[in-house]
NUDREN-832990 format. One line per 3 residues: their letters; for each residue x, z, y of C-alpha. Coordinates in nm, 2 decimals. Each point is the difference from the previous one (the first is absolute). Layout:
% residues N
A) X Z Y ~ ...
This chain:
% residues 117
XXX) 0.27 0.17 -2.45 ~ -0.15 -0.28 -0.15 ~ 0.12 -0.41 0.14
XXX) -0.21 -0.19 0.12 ~ 0.12 -0.28 0.15 ~ -0.22 0.10 0.31
XXX) 0.22 0.31 0.14 ~ -0.04 0.18 0.27 ~ -0.34 -0.19 0.09
XXX) -0.22 0.29 -0.11 ~ 0.14 0.24 0.22 ~ -0.03 -0.26 0.30
XXX) -0.25 -0.01 -0.06 ~ -0.19 0.30 0.00 ~ 0.25 0.08 0.31
XXX) -0.12 -0.34 0.16 ~ -0.38 0.15 -0.06 ~ 0.12 0.32 0.19
XXX) 0.19 -0.09 0.30 ~ -0.36 -0.21 0.04 ~ -0.19 0.31 -0.08
XXX) 0.22 0.14 0.27 ~ -0.05 -0.25 0.28 ~ -0.35 0.07 -0.08
XXX) 0.00 0.33 0.02 ~ 0.30 0.20 0.18 ~ 0.10 0.27 -0.09
XXX) 0.05 0.37 0.14 ~ 0.21 0.05 0.26 ~ 0.33 0.23 -0.20
XXX) -0.22 -0.02 -0.30 ~ 0.25 -0.11 -0.26 ~ -0.19 -0.29 -0.01
XXX) 0.15 -0.27 0.21 ~ 0.34 -0.13 0.22 ~ 0.24 0.30 0.10
XXX) 0.25 0.02 0.26 ~ 0.10 0.19 0.32 ~ -0.13 -0.35 0.15
XXX) -0.32 0.01 -0.12 ~ -0.12 0.37 0.03 ~ 0.04 -0.03 0.38
XXX) -0.36 0.04 0.06 ~ -0.28 -0.18 -0.16 ~ 0.04 -0.35 0.14
XXX) 0.32 -0.07 -0.10 ~ -0.14 0.12 -0.31 ~ -0.34 -0.28 -0.03
XXX) 0.31 -0.20 0.13 ~ 0.24 0.07 -0.28 ~ -0.30 0.07 -0.27
XXX) -0.14 -0.38 0.07 ~ 0.36 -0.17 0.03 ~ 0.23 0.13 -0.32
XXX) -0.35 -0.04 -0.28 ~ -0.03 -0.39 0.22 ~ 0.38 -0.02 -0.14
XXX) -0.08 0.16 -0.34 ~ -0.26 -0.24 -0.12 ~ 0.16 -0.25 0.18
XXX) 0.32 0.05 -0.25 ~ -0.20 0.11 -0.30 ~ -0.20 -0.34 0.05
XXX) 0.33 -0.18 -0.05 ~ 0.21 0.24 -0.26 ~ -0.38 -0.07 -0.16
XXX) 0.00 -0.36 0.02 ~ 0.36 0.05 -0.12 ~ -0.07 0.16 -0.36
XXX) -0.35 -0.19 -0.04 ~ 0.21 -0.38 0.09 ~ 0.32 0.18 -0.23
XXX) -0.23 0.08 -0.29 ~ -0.24 -0.26 -0.02 ~ 0.29 -0.26 0.04
XXX) 0.28 0.18 -0.21 ~ 0.29 -0.07 0.24 ~ 0.20 0.29 -0.02
XXX) 0.12 0.10 0.20 ~ -0.38 0.10 0.19 ~ -0.06 0.09 -0.36
XXX) 0.24 0.31 0.00 ~ -0.05 0.39 0.10 ~ 0.30 0.03 0.16
XXX) 0.01 -0.28 0.17 ~ -0.37 0.12 0.12 ~ 0.10 0.39 0.01
XXX) 0.31 -0.11 0.23 ~ -0.26 -0.26 0.25 ~ -0.24 0.38 -0.01
XXX) 0.27 0.18 0.18 ~ 0.11 -0.25 0.21 ~ -0.39 -0.10 0.09
XXX) -0.02 0.41 0.06 ~ 0.22 0.00 0.22 ~ -0.03 -0.27 0.21
XXX) -0.35 0.14 0.04 ~ 0.12 0.30 0.15 ~ 0.31 -0.14 0.25
XXX) -0.23 -0.26 0.15 ~ -0.25 0.31 0.03 ~ 0.19 0.21 0.21
XXX) 0.20 -0.32 0.17 ~ -0.41 -0.10 0.16 ~ -0.09 0.38 0.13
XXX) 0.36 0.01 0.07 ~ -0.08 -0.40 0.26 ~ -0.41 0.20 0.06
XXX) 0.03 0.34 0.08 ~ 0.43 0.02 0.14 ~ 0.06 0.34 0.08
XXX) 0.01 0.10 0.40 ~ 0.29 0.10 0.07 ~ 0.07 0.40 0.12
XXX) 0.06 0.11 0.30 ~ 0.26 0.18 0.11 ~ -0.03 0.24 0.30
């Protein structure tokens, strides 16, 4: 692997473009593309909400990661140039993205309590 100052910047850029594309053209429900969880695939409304929210959070996270990688490359900031740091930031970003989406689904679509007869 070539060692350049921009680390994962190209990967972040490509992923950012994918999130933007997903935001514009939503994947079909139960396809391999898109955010899938029990809450997200409950019905068409939850699916659409989850896809919009997940892509919005992804765009924000990957924009920040891309900016950080570019700044690190231009200004030779060792921490921001570090491939390992960028990979860890990517992992944390994806975890935050999933947790935020699940939290928002839970808030927007609370489960109705089961009726006991």
